[in-house]
PyMOL Python script that loads the backbone (N, CA, C, O; Angstrom):
from pymol import cmd

cmd.read_pdbstr("""\
ATOM      1  N   MET A   1       3.187 108.948  64.486  1.00  0.00           N
ATOM      2  CA  MET A   1       4.514 109.236  63.969  1.00  0.00           C
ATOM      3  C   MET A   1       4.974 110.558  64.572  1.00  0.00           C
ATOM      4  O   MET A   1       4.204 111.518  64.604  1.00  0.00           O
ATOM      5  N   PRO A   2       6.260 110.628  65.066  1.00  0.00           N
ATOM      6  CA  PRO A   2       6.752 111.862  65.651  1.00  0.00           C
ATOM      7  C   PRO A   2       6.826 112.973  64.613  1.00  0.00           C
ATOM      8  O   PRO A   2       7.142 112.739  63.447  1.00  0.00           O
ATOM      9  N   LYS A   3       6.529 114.181  65.063  1.00  0.00           N
ATOM     10  CA  LYS A   3       6.610 115.334  64.186  1.00  0.00           C
ATOM     11  C   LYS A   3       8.071 115.646  63.887  1.00  0.00           C
ATOM     12  O   LYS A   3       8.879 115.788  64.805  1.00  0.00           O
ATOM     13  N   SER A   4       8.412 115.753  62.603  1.00  0.00           N
ATOM     14  CA  SER A   4       9.778 116.081  62.210  1.00  0.00           C
ATOM     15  C   SER A   4      10.029 117.566  62.373  1.00  0.00           C
ATOM     16  O   SER A   4       9.132 118.394  62.213  1.00  0.00           O
ATOM     17  N   LEU A   5      11.265 117.877  62.693  1.00  0.00           N
ATOM     18  CA  LEU A   5      11.709 119.254  62.735  1.00  0.00           C
ATOM     19  C   LEU A   5      12.418 119.538  61.420  1.00  0.00           C
ATOM     20  O   LEU A   5      12.974 118.620  60.817  1.00  0.00           O
ATOM     21  N   PRO A   6      12.413 120.772  60.964  1.00  0.00           N
ATOM     22  CA  PRO A   6      13.027 121.052  59.668  1.00  0.00           C
ATOM     23  C   PRO A   6      14.552 120.892  59.665  1.00  0.00           C
ATOM     24  O   PRO A   6      15.115 120.429  58.673  1.00  0.00           O
ATOM     25  N   ILE A   7      15.220 121.263  60.746  1.00  0.00           N
ATOM     26  CA  ILE A   7      16.680 121.183  60.816  1.00  0.00           C
ATOM     27  C   ILE A   7      17.091 120.883  62.249  1.00  0.00           C
ATOM     28  O   ILE A   7      16.293 121.002  63.178  1.00  0.00           O
ATOM     29  N   CYS A   8      18.336 120.496  62.409  1.00  0.00           N
ATOM     30  CA  CYS A   8      18.867 120.281  63.755  1.00  0.00           C
ATOM     31  C   CYS A   8      19.020 121.622  64.475  1.00  0.00           C
ATOM     32  O   CYS A   8      19.202 122.667  63.850  1.00  0.00           O
ATOM     33  N   ARG A   9      18.940 121.560  65.791  1.00  0.00           N
ATOM     34  CA  ARG A   9      19.129 122.751  66.620  1.00  0.00           C
ATOM     35  C   ARG A   9      20.610 123.130  66.591  1.00  0.00           C
ATOM     36  O   ARG A   9      21.450 122.295  66.928  1.00  0.00           O
ATOM     37  N   PRO A  10      20.953 124.338  66.208  1.00  0.00           N
ATOM     38  CA  PRO A  10      22.367 124.747  66.211  1.00  0.00           C
ATOM     39  C   PRO A  10      22.971 124.603  67.611  1.00  0.00           C
ATOM     40  O   PRO A  10      22.334 124.935  68.610  1.00  0.00           O
ATOM     41  N   GLY A  11      24.201 124.107  67.664  1.00  0.00           N
ATOM     42  CA  GLY A  11      24.902 123.975  68.931  1.00  0.00           C
ATOM     43  C   GLY A  11      24.415 122.842  69.808  1.00  0.00           C
ATOM     44  O   GLY A  11      24.710 122.833  71.003  1.00  0.00           O
ATOM     45  N   CYS A  12      23.681 121.886  69.264  1.00  0.00           N
ATOM     46  CA  CYS A  12      23.141 120.791  70.060  1.00  0.00           C
ATOM     47  C   CYS A  12      24.091 119.593  70.064  1.00  0.00           C
ATOM     48  O   CYS A  12      24.751 119.325  71.068  1.00  0.00           O
ATOM     49  N   ALA A  13      24.160 118.881  68.955  1.00  0.00           N
ATOM     50  CA  ALA A  13      25.019 117.710  68.780  1.00  0.00           C
ATOM     51  C   ALA A  13      24.738 116.574  69.757  1.00  0.00           C
ATOM     52  O   ALA A  13      25.597 115.719  69.971  1.00  0.00           O
ATOM     53  N   ALA A  14      23.558 116.554  70.346  1.00  0.00           N
ATOM     54  CA  ALA A  14      23.220 115.476  71.283  1.00  0.00           C
ATOM     55  C   ALA A  14      23.343 114.111  70.627  1.00  0.00           C
ATOM     56  O   ALA A  14      23.802 113.161  71.261  1.00  0.00           O
ATOM     57  N   CYS A  15      22.937 113.998  69.360  1.00  0.00           N
ATOM     58  CA  CYS A  15      22.993 112.707  68.666  1.00  0.00           C
ATOM     59  C   CYS A  15      24.417 112.316  68.300  1.00  0.00           C
ATOM     60  O   CYS A  15      24.652 111.179  67.893  1.00  0.00           O
ATOM     61  N   CYS A  16      25.371 113.231  68.436  1.00  0.00           N
ATOM     62  CA  CYS A  16      26.789 112.937  68.182  1.00  0.00           C
ATOM     63  C   CYS A  16      27.540 112.655  69.478  1.00  0.00           C
ATOM     64  O   CYS A  16      28.739 112.380  69.463  1.00  0.00           O
ATOM     65  N   ILE A  17      26.827 112.726  70.595  1.00  0.00           N
ATOM     66  CA  ILE A  17      27.448 112.525  71.906  1.00  0.00           C
ATOM     67  C   ILE A  17      26.789 111.368  72.660  1.00  0.00           C
ATOM     68  O   ILE A  17      27.478 110.443  73.088  1.00  0.00           O
ATOM     69  N   ALA A  18      25.483 111.408  72.826  1.00  0.00           N
ATOM     70  CA  ALA A  18      24.781 110.465  73.709  1.00  0.00           C
ATOM     71  C   ALA A  18      24.811 109.008  73.253  1.00  0.00           C
ATOM     72  O   ALA A  18      25.135 108.138  74.061  1.00  0.00           O
ATOM     73  N   PRO A  19      24.487 108.702  71.996  1.00  0.00           N
ATOM     74  CA  PRO A  19      24.389 107.280  71.643  1.00  0.00           C
ATOM     75  C   PRO A  19      25.722 106.646  71.253  1.00  0.00           C
ATOM     76  O   PRO A  19      26.679 107.331  70.892  1.00  0.00           O
ATOM     77  N   THR A  20      25.752 105.329  71.336  1.00  0.00           N
ATOM     78  CA  THR A  20      26.845 104.543  70.785  1.00  0.00           C
ATOM     79  C   THR A  20      26.740 104.596  69.263  1.00  0.00           C
ATOM     80  O   THR A  20      25.644 104.512  68.709  1.00  0.00           O
ATOM     81  N   ILE A  21      27.873 104.735  68.592  1.00  0.00           N
ATOM     82  CA  ILE A  21      27.918 104.628  67.129  1.00  0.00           C
ATOM     83  C   ILE A  21      28.962 103.554  66.841  1.00  0.00           C
ATOM     84  O   ILE A  21      30.147 103.842  66.672  1.00  0.00           O
ATOM     85  N   SER A  22      28.493 102.313  66.789  1.00  0.00           N
ATOM     86  CA  SER A  22      29.414 101.176  66.709  1.00  0.00           C
ATOM     87  C   SER A  22      30.274 101.195  65.454  1.00  0.00           C
ATOM     88  O   SER A  22      31.431 100.777  65.499  1.00  0.00           O
ATOM     89  N   SER A  23      29.736 101.668  64.343  1.00  0.00           N
ATOM     90  CA  SER A  23      30.528 101.687  63.104  1.00  0.00           C
ATOM     91  C   SER A  23      31.703 102.657  63.187  1.00  0.00           C
ATOM     92  O   SER A  23      32.629 102.577  62.380  1.00  0.00           O
ATOM     93  N   LEU A  24      31.673 103.562  64.145  1.00  0.00           N
ATOM     94  CA  LEU A  24      32.788 104.491  64.369  1.00  0.00           C
ATOM     95  C   LEU A  24      33.545 104.160  65.656  1.00  0.00           C
ATOM     96  O   LEU A  24      34.424 104.912  66.077  1.00  0.00           O
ATOM     97  N   ASN A  25      33.196 103.029  66.278  1.00  0.00           N
ATOM     98  CA  ASN A  25      33.785 102.647  67.572  1.00  0.00           C
ATOM     99  C   ASN A  25      33.619 103.745  68.615  1.00  0.00           C
ATOM    100  O   ASN A  25      34.502 103.961  69.445  1.00  0.00           O
ATOM    101  N   LYS A  26      32.474 104.442  68.568  1.00  0.00           N
ATOM    102  CA  LYS A  26      32.191 105.532  69.488  1.00  0.00           C
ATOM    103  C   LYS A  26      31.286 105.044  70.603  1.00  0.00           C
ATOM    104  O   LYS A  26      30.153 104.635  70.353  1.00  0.00           O
ATOM    105  N   PRO A  27      31.782 105.083  71.838  1.00  0.00           N
ATOM    106  CA  PRO A  27      30.921 104.677  72.954  1.00  0.00           C
ATOM    107  C   PRO A  27      29.892 105.757  73.294  1.00  0.00           C
ATOM    108  O   PRO A  27      30.021 106.910  72.882  1.00  0.00           O
ATOM    109  N   ALA A  28      28.890 105.366  74.037  1.00  0.00           N
ATOM    110  CA  ALA A  28      27.876 106.312  74.507  1.00  0.00           C
ATOM    111  C   ALA A  28      28.516 107.361  75.415  1.00  0.00           C
ATOM    112  O   ALA A  28      29.508 107.097  76.095  1.00  0.00           O
ATOM    113  N   ASP A  29      27.928 108.549  75.409  1.00  0.00           N
ATOM    114  CA  ASP A  29      28.347 109.658  76.273  1.00  0.00           C
ATOM    115  C   ASP A  29      29.754 110.164  75.993  1.00  0.00           C
ATOM    116  O   ASP A  29      30.393 110.748  76.869  1.00  0.00           O
ATOM    117  N   VAL A  30      30.237 109.942  74.780  1.00  0.00           N
ATOM    118  CA  VAL A  30      31.539 110.453  74.345  1.00  0.00           C
ATOM    119  C   VAL A  30      31.312 111.154  73.011  1.00  0.00           C
ATOM    120  O   VAL A  30      30.620 110.625  72.141  1.00  0.00           O
ATOM    121  N   ALA A  31      31.884 112.331  72.847  1.00  0.00           N
ATOM    122  CA  ALA A  31      31.727 113.057  71.586  1.00  0.00           C
ATOM    123  C   ALA A  31      32.357 112.273  70.439  1.00  0.00           C
ATOM    124  O   ALA A  31      33.442 111.711  70.584  1.00  0.00           O
ATOM    125  N   CYS A  32      31.680 112.241  69.319  1.00  0.00           N
ATOM    126  CA  CYS A  32      32.186 111.588  68.115  1.00  0.00           C
ATOM    127  C   CYS A  32      33.484 112.269  67.679  1.00  0.00           C
ATOM    128  O   CYS A  32      33.636 113.482  67.821  1.00  0.00           O
ATOM    129  N   GLN A  33      34.410 111.481  67.151  1.00  0.00           N
ATOM    130  CA  GLN A  33      35.681 112.037  66.703  1.00  0.00           C
ATOM    131  C   GLN A  33      35.517 112.996  65.523  1.00  0.00           C
ATOM    132  O   GLN A  33      36.439 113.748  65.208  1.00  0.00           O
ATOM    133  N   HIS A  34      34.356 112.976  64.870  1.00  0.00           N
ATOM    134  CA  HIS A  34      34.093 113.864  63.739  1.00  0.00           C
ATOM    135  C   HIS A  34      33.344 115.130  64.147  1.00  0.00           C
ATOM    136  O   HIS A  34      32.990 115.941  63.292  1.00  0.00           O
ATOM    137  N   LEU A  35      33.104 115.301  65.424  1.00  0.00           N
ATOM    138  CA  LEU A  35      32.397 116.483  65.914  1.00  0.00           C
ATOM    139  C   LEU A  35      33.397 117.626  66.066  1.00  0.00           C
ATOM    140  O   LEU A  35      34.427 117.474  66.723  1.00  0.00           O
ATOM    141  N   THR A  36      33.090 118.764  65.461  1.00  0.00           N
ATOM    142  CA  THR A  36      33.983 119.918  65.515  1.00  0.00           C
ATOM    143  C   THR A  36      33.770 120.703  66.807  1.00  0.00           C
ATOM    144  O   THR A  36      32.810 120.463  67.540  1.00  0.00           O
ATOM    145  N   ASP A  37      34.662 121.628  67.073  1.00  0.00           N
ATOM    146  CA  ASP A  37      34.559 122.454  68.279  1.00  0.00           C
ATOM    147  C   ASP A  37      33.267 123.267  68.319  1.00  0.00           C
ATOM    148  O   ASP A  37      32.765 123.589  69.395  1.00  0.00           O
ATOM    149  N   ASP A  38      32.732 123.597  67.142  1.00  0.00           N
ATOM    150  CA  ASP A  38      31.468 124.346  67.111  1.00  0.00           C
ATOM    151  C   ASP A  38      30.260 123.419  66.972  1.00  0.00           C
ATOM    152  O   ASP A  38      29.183 123.840  66.551  1.00  0.00           O
ATOM    153  N   LEU A  39      30.460 122.140  67.337  1.00  0.00           N
ATOM    154  CA  LEU A  39      29.392 121.124  67.411  1.00  0.00           C
ATOM    155  C   LEU A  39      28.723 120.861  66.064  1.00  0.00           C
ATOM    156  O   LEU A  39      27.498 120.787  65.969  1.00  0.00           O
ATOM    157  N   ARG A  40      29.536 120.723  65.039  1.00  0.00           N
ATOM    158  CA  ARG A  40      29.053 120.363  63.709  1.00  0.00           C
ATOM    159  C   ARG A  40      29.770 119.088  63.266  1.00  0.00           C
ATOM    160  O   ARG A  40      30.874 118.797  63.726  1.00  0.00           O
ATOM    161  N   CYS A  41      29.143 118.341  62.378  1.00  0.00           N
ATOM    162  CA  CYS A  41      29.716 117.086  61.892  1.00  0.00           C
ATOM    163  C   CYS A  41      30.701 117.364  60.756  1.00  0.00           C
ATOM    164  O   CYS A  41      30.344 117.941  59.729  1.00  0.00           O
ATOM    165  N   ARG A  42      31.932 116.945  60.963  1.00  0.00           N
ATOM    166  CA  ARG A  42      32.983 117.144  59.975  1.00  0.00           C
ATOM    167  C   ARG A  42      32.727 116.325  58.702  1.00  0.00           C
ATOM    168  O   ARG A  42      33.199 116.696  57.627  1.00  0.00           O
ATOM    169  N   ILE A  43      31.984 115.214  58.815  1.00  0.00           N
ATOM    170  CA  ILE A  43      31.761 114.347  57.651  1.00  0.00           C
ATOM    171  C   ILE A  43      30.312 114.390  57.160  1.00  0.00           C
ATOM    172  O   ILE A  43      29.889 113.513  56.407  1.00  0.00           O
ATOM    173  N   PHE A  44      29.552 115.400  57.580  1.00  0.00           N
ATOM    174  CA  PHE A  44      28.169 115.548  57.124  1.00  0.00           C
ATOM    175  C   PHE A  44      28.164 115.639  55.594  1.00  0.00           C
ATOM    176  O   PHE A  44      28.922 116.414  55.012  1.00  0.00           O
ATOM    177  N   GLY A  45      27.318 114.854  54.959  1.00  0.00           N
ATOM    178  CA  GLY A  45      27.218 114.857  53.502  1.00  0.00           C
ATOM    179  C   GLY A  45      28.268 114.011  52.803  1.00  0.00           C
ATOM    180  O   GLY A  45      28.263 113.906  51.577  1.00  0.00           O
ATOM    181  N   SER A  46      29.161 113.410  53.563  1.00  0.00           N
ATOM    182  CA  SER A  46      30.224 112.577  53.006  1.00  0.00           C
ATOM    183  C   SER A  46      29.791 111.111  53.005  1.00  0.00           C
ATOM    184  O   SER A  46      28.933 110.704  53.790  1.00  0.00           O
ATOM    185  N   THR A  47      30.395 110.328  52.115  1.00  0.00           N
ATOM    186  CA  THR A  47      30.120 108.889  52.102  1.00  0.00           C
ATOM    187  C   THR A  47      30.701 108.203  53.331  1.00  0.00           C
ATOM    188  O   THR A  47      30.335 107.066  53.629  1.00  0.00           O
ATOM    189  N   GLU A  48      31.603 108.874  54.052  1.00  0.00           N
ATOM    190  CA  GLU A  48      32.163 108.328  55.291  1.00  0.00           C
ATOM    191  C   GLU A  48      31.155 108.351  56.431  1.00  0.00           C
ATOM    192  O   GLU A  48      31.312 107.619  57.408  1.00  0.00           O
ATOM    193  N   ARG A  49      30.131 109.175  56.321  1.00  0.00           N
ATOM    194  CA  ARG A  49      29.141 109.299  57.385  1.00  0.00           C
ATOM    195  C   ARG A  49      28.319 108.017  57.465  1.00  0.00           C
ATOM    196  O   ARG A  49      27.741 107.585  56.468  1.00  0.00           O
ATOM    197  N   PRO A  50      28.267 107.404  58.658  1.00  0.00           N
ATOM    198  CA  PRO A  50      27.527 106.144  58.806  1.00  0.00           C
ATOM    199  C   PRO A  50      26.030 106.296  58.515  1.00  0.00           C
ATOM    200  O   PRO A  50      25.444 107.358  58.720  1.00  0.00           O
ATOM    201  N   ALA A  51      25.442 105.220  58.041  1.00  0.00           N
ATOM    202  CA  ALA A  51      24.008 105.222  57.739  1.00  0.00           C
ATOM    203  C   ALA A  51      23.174 105.524  58.983  1.00  0.00           C
ATOM    204  O   ALA A  51      22.121 106.154  58.884  1.00  0.00           O
ATOM    205  N   CYS A  52      23.637 105.079  60.151  1.00  0.00           N
ATOM    206  CA  CYS A  52      22.864 105.343  61.373  1.00  0.00           C
ATOM    207  C   CYS A  52      22.808 106.844  61.664  1.00  0.00           C
ATOM    208  O   CYS A  52      21.842 107.324  62.258  1.00  0.00           O
ATOM    209  N   CYS A  53      23.824 107.575  61.255  1.00  0.00           N
ATOM    210  CA  CYS A  53      23.833 109.031  61.460  1.00  0.00           C
ATOM    211  C   CYS A  53      22.953 109.723  60.426  1.00  0.00           C
ATOM    212  O   CYS A  53      22.120 110.561  60.774  1.00  0.00           O
ATOM    213  N   SER A  54      23.136 109.377  59.173  1.00  0.00           N
ATOM    214  CA  SER A  54      22.349 110.045  58.138  1.00  0.00           C
ATOM    215  C   SER A  54      20.877 109.667  58.210  1.00  0.00           C
ATOM    216  O   SER A  54      20.021 110.430  57.763  1.00  0.00           O
ATOM    217  N   GLY A  55      20.573 108.504  58.765  1.00  0.00           N
ATOM    218  CA  GLY A  55      19.186 108.089  58.908  1.00  0.00           C
ATOM    219  C   GLY A  55      18.465 108.711  60.086  1.00  0.00           C
ATOM    220  O   GLY A  55      17.235 108.709  60.140  1.00  0.00           O
ATOM    221  N   LEU A  56      19.219 109.240  61.023  1.00  0.00           N
ATOM    222  CA  LEU A  56      18.611 109.867  62.201  1.00  0.00           C
ATOM    223  C   LEU A  56      18.168 111.277  61.839  1.00  0.00           C
ATOM    224  O   LEU A  56      18.987 112.114  61.461  1.00  0.00           O
ATOM    225  N   GLN A  57      16.904 111.530  61.952  1.00  0.00           N
ATOM    226  CA  GLN A  57      16.345 112.831  61.596  1.00  0.00           C
ATOM    227  C   GLN A  57      15.785 113.507  62.841  1.00  0.00           C
ATOM    228  O   GLN A  57      15.201 112.837  63.692  1.00  0.00           O
ATOM    229  N   PRO A  58      15.951 114.819  62.963  1.00  0.00           N
ATOM    230  CA  PRO A  58      15.434 115.509  64.132  1.00  0.00           C
ATOM    231  C   PRO A  58      13.915 115.405  64.204  1.00  0.00           C
ATOM    232  O   PRO A  58      13.218 115.475  63.192  1.00  0.00           O
ATOM    233  N   SER A  59      13.422 115.236  65.426  1.00  0.00           N
ATOM    234  CA  SER A  59      11.977 115.201  65.648  1.00  0.00           C
ATOM    235  C   SER A  59      11.677 115.870  66.987  1.00  0.00           C
ATOM    236  O   SER A  59      12.545 115.961  67.855  1.00  0.00           O
ATOM    237  N   GLN A  60      10.476 116.323  67.138  1.00  0.00           N
ATOM    238  CA  GLN A  60      10.087 116.965  68.395  1.00  0.00           C
ATOM    239  C   GLN A  60      10.238 116.000  69.559  1.00  0.00           C
ATOM    240  O   GLN A  60      10.678 116.396  70.639  1.00  0.00           O
ATOM    241  N   GLU A  61       9.878 114.745  69.354  1.00  0.00           N
ATOM    242  CA  GLU A  61       9.988 113.741  70.414  1.00  0.00           C
ATOM    243  C   GLU A  61      11.439 113.582  70.882  1.00  0.00           C
ATOM    244  O   GLU A  61      11.709 113.575  72.083  1.00  0.00           O
ATOM    245  N   MET A  62      12.360 113.455  69.940  1.00  0.00           N
ATOM    246  CA  MET A  62      13.761 113.235  70.284  1.00  0.00           C
ATOM    247  C   MET A  62      14.432 114.524  70.770  1.00  0.00           C
ATOM    248  O   MET A  62      15.166 114.500  71.757  1.00  0.00           O
ATOM    249  N   CYS A  63      14.194 115.609  70.110  1.00  0.00           N
ATOM    250  CA  CYS A  63      14.939 116.844  70.385  1.00  0.00           C
ATOM    251  C   CYS A  63      14.359 117.663  71.530  1.00  0.00           C
ATOM    252  O   CYS A  63      15.081 118.420  72.178  1.00  0.00           O
ATOM    253  N   GLY A  64      13.070 117.519  71.783  1.00  0.00           N
ATOM    254  CA  GLY A  64      12.448 118.293  72.852  1.00  0.00           C
ATOM    255  C   GLY A  64      12.575 119.781  72.606  1.00  0.00           C
ATOM    256  O   GLY A  64      12.633 120.237  71.464  1.00  0.00           O
ATOM    257  N   GLU A  65      12.616 120.527  73.689  1.00  0.00           N
ATOM    258  CA  GLU A  65      12.685 121.989  73.591  1.00  0.00           C
ATOM    259  C   GLU A  65      14.104 122.517  73.747  1.00  0.00           C
ATOM    260  O   GLU A  65      14.391 123.648  73.356  1.00  0.00           O
ATOM    261  N   THR A  66      14.999 121.700  74.320  1.00  0.00           N
ATOM    262  CA  THR A  66      16.357 122.165  74.596  1.00  0.00           C
ATOM    263  C   THR A  66      17.367 121.060  74.291  1.00  0.00           C
ATOM    264  O   THR A  66      17.001 119.902  74.088  1.00  0.00           O
ATOM    265  N   ARG A  67      18.626 121.436  74.263  1.00  0.00           N
ATOM    266  CA  ARG A  67      19.703 120.459  74.077  1.00  0.00           C
ATOM    267  C   ARG A  67      19.690 119.439  75.214  1.00  0.00           C
ATOM    268  O   ARG A  67      19.901 118.249  74.981  1.00  0.00           O
ATOM    269  N   ASP A  68      19.444 119.895  76.439  1.00  0.00           N
ATOM    270  CA  ASP A  68      19.374 118.971  77.578  1.00  0.00           C
ATOM    271  C   ASP A  68      18.254 117.960  77.403  1.00  0.00           C
ATOM    272  O   ASP A  68      18.415 116.793  77.761  1.00  0.00           O
ATOM    273  N   ASP A  69      17.116 118.390  76.855  1.00  0.00           N
ATOM    274  CA  ASP A  69      16.014 117.452  76.568  1.00  0.00           C
ATOM    275  C   ASP A  69      16.490 116.373  75.597  1.00  0.00           C
ATOM    276  O   ASP A  69      16.221 115.188  75.798  1.00  0.00           O
ATOM    277  N   ALA A  70      17.197 116.787  74.545  1.00  0.00           N
ATOM    278  CA  ALA A  70      17.667 115.840  73.536  1.00  0.00           C
ATOM    279  C   ALA A  70      18.688 114.875  74.129  1.00  0.00           C
ATOM    280  O   ALA A  70      18.620 113.672  73.880  1.00  0.00           O
ATOM    281  N   LEU A  71      19.623 115.389  74.906  1.00  0.00           N
ATOM    282  CA  LEU A  71      20.618 114.517  75.541  1.00  0.00           C
ATOM    283  C   LEU A  71      19.950 113.501  76.451  1.00  0.00           C
ATOM    284  O   LEU A  71      20.296 112.320  76.422  1.00  0.00           O
ATOM    285  N   ARG A  72      19.001 113.945  77.255  1.00  0.00           N
ATOM    286  CA  ARG A  72      18.296 113.054  78.184  1.00  0.00           C
ATOM    287  C   ARG A  72      17.531 111.975  77.417  1.00  0.00           C
ATOM    288  O   ARG A  72      17.590 110.802  77.785  1.00  0.00           O
ATOM    289  N   TRP A  73      16.819 112.353  76.365  1.00  0.00           N
ATOM    290  CA  TRP A  73      16.028 111.396  75.584  1.00  0.00           C
ATOM    291  C   TRP A  73      16.945 110.353  74.949  1.00  0.00           C
ATOM    292  O   TRP A  73      16.641 109.161  74.977  1.00  0.00           O
ATOM    293  N   LEU A  74      18.059 110.793  74.380  1.00  0.00           N
ATOM    294  CA  LEU A  74      18.974 109.868  73.722  1.00  0.00           C
ATOM    295  C   LEU A  74      19.706 108.970  74.718  1.00  0.00           C
ATOM    296  O   LEU A  74      19.951 107.801  74.421  1.00  0.00           O
ATOM    297  N   VAL A  75      20.055 109.488  75.881  1.00  0.00           N
ATOM    298  CA  VAL A  75      20.676 108.663  76.931  1.00  0.00           C
ATOM    299  C   VAL A  75      19.685 107.593  77.381  1.00  0.00           C
ATOM    300  O   VAL A  75      20.057 106.432  77.554  1.00  0.00           O
ATOM    301  N   ASP A  76      18.438 107.978  77.568  1.00  0.00           N
ATOM    302  CA  ASP A  76      17.410 107.003  77.958  1.00  0.00           C
ATOM    303  C   ASP A  76      17.201 105.946  76.871  1.00  0.00           C
ATOM    304  O   ASP A  76      17.047 104.764  77.180  1.00  0.00           O
ATOM    305  N   LEU A  77      17.194 106.358  75.612  1.00  0.00           N
ATOM    306  CA  LEU A  77      17.042 105.412  74.505  1.00  0.00           C
ATOM    307  C   LEU A  77      18.233 104.456  74.456  1.00  0.00           C
ATOM    308  O   LEU A  77      18.067 103.254  74.251  1.00  0.00           O
ATOM    309  N   GLU A  78      19.418 104.996  74.643  1.00  0.00           N
ATOM    310  CA  GLU A  78      20.630 104.153  74.668  1.00  0.00           C
ATOM    311  C   GLU A  78      20.509 103.088  75.750  1.00  0.00           C
ATOM    312  O   GLU A  78      20.790 101.916  75.501  1.00  0.00           O
ATOM    313  N   ALA A  79      20.095 103.485  76.941  1.00  0.00           N
ATOM    314  CA  ALA A  79      19.956 102.536  78.061  1.00  0.00           C
ATOM    315  C   ALA A  79      18.874 101.490  77.762  1.00  0.00           C
ATOM    316  O   ALA A  79      19.046 100.309  78.064  1.00  0.00           O
ATOM    317  N   ALA A  80      17.780 101.923  77.176  1.00  0.00           N
ATOM    318  CA  ALA A  80      16.657 101.011  76.906  1.00  0.00           C
ATOM    319  C   ALA A  80      16.968 100.005  75.800  1.00  0.00           C
ATOM    320  O   ALA A  80      16.354  98.939  75.747  1.00  0.00           O
ATOM    321  N   THR A  81      17.908 100.329  74.922  1.00  0.00           N
ATOM    322  CA  THR A  81      18.201  99.437  73.791  1.00  0.00           C
ATOM    323  C   THR A  81      19.540  98.723  73.938  1.00  0.00           C
ATOM    324  O   THR A  81      19.956  98.006  73.028  1.00  0.00           O
ATOM    325  N   ARG A  82      20.212  98.904  75.056  1.00  0.00           N
ATOM    326  CA  ARG A  82      21.502  98.237  75.298  1.00  0.00           C
ATOM    327  C   ARG A  82      21.266  96.736  75.469  1.00  0.00           C
ATOM    328  O   ARG A  82      20.376  96.327  76.214  1.00  0.00           O
ATOM    329  N   PRO A  83      22.059  95.921  74.781  1.00  0.00           N
ATOM    330  CA  PRO A  83      21.917  94.462  74.964  1.00  0.00           C
ATOM    331  C   PRO A  83      22.251  94.070  76.408  1.00  0.00           C
ATOM    332  O   PRO A  83      23.061  94.730  77.060  1.00  0.00           O
ATOM    333  N   PRO A  84      21.639  93.019  76.895  1.00  0.00           N
ATOM    334  CA  PRO A  84      21.959  92.565  78.258  1.00  0.00           C
ATOM    335  C   PRO A  84      23.435  92.172  78.383  1.00  0.00           C
ATOM    336  O   PRO A  84      24.043  91.659  77.444  1.00  0.00           O
ATOM    337  N   ALA A  85      23.977  92.423  79.544  1.00  0.00           N
ATOM    338  CA  ALA A  85      25.410  92.110  79.769  1.00  0.00           C
ATOM    339  C   ALA A  85      25.639  90.616  79.898  1.00  0.00           C
ATOM    340  O   ALA A  85      26.774  90.180  80.089  1.00  0.00           O
TER     341      ALA A  85
END
""", "prot")
cmd.dss("prot")
cmd.show_as("cartoon", "prot")
cmd.util.cbc("prot")
cmd.orient("prot")
């Protein structure tokens, strides 16, 4: 099991950019419409926040050591789980 991190890395927002969030009609590699200029979720803690977002928890495997590590890992995961065309 991947080691969990206590909190998200400030200024990262990789999970709000890299993956598709179908319930929000958000394509991959596009910032979520709820992402603020300071890279925080405008609907964090709200019932409007999709389950896929609230269920995603930071981990060493996903987040790596830097924001670039997290973006790369999530882009790779997106590609690996994309349905065939």
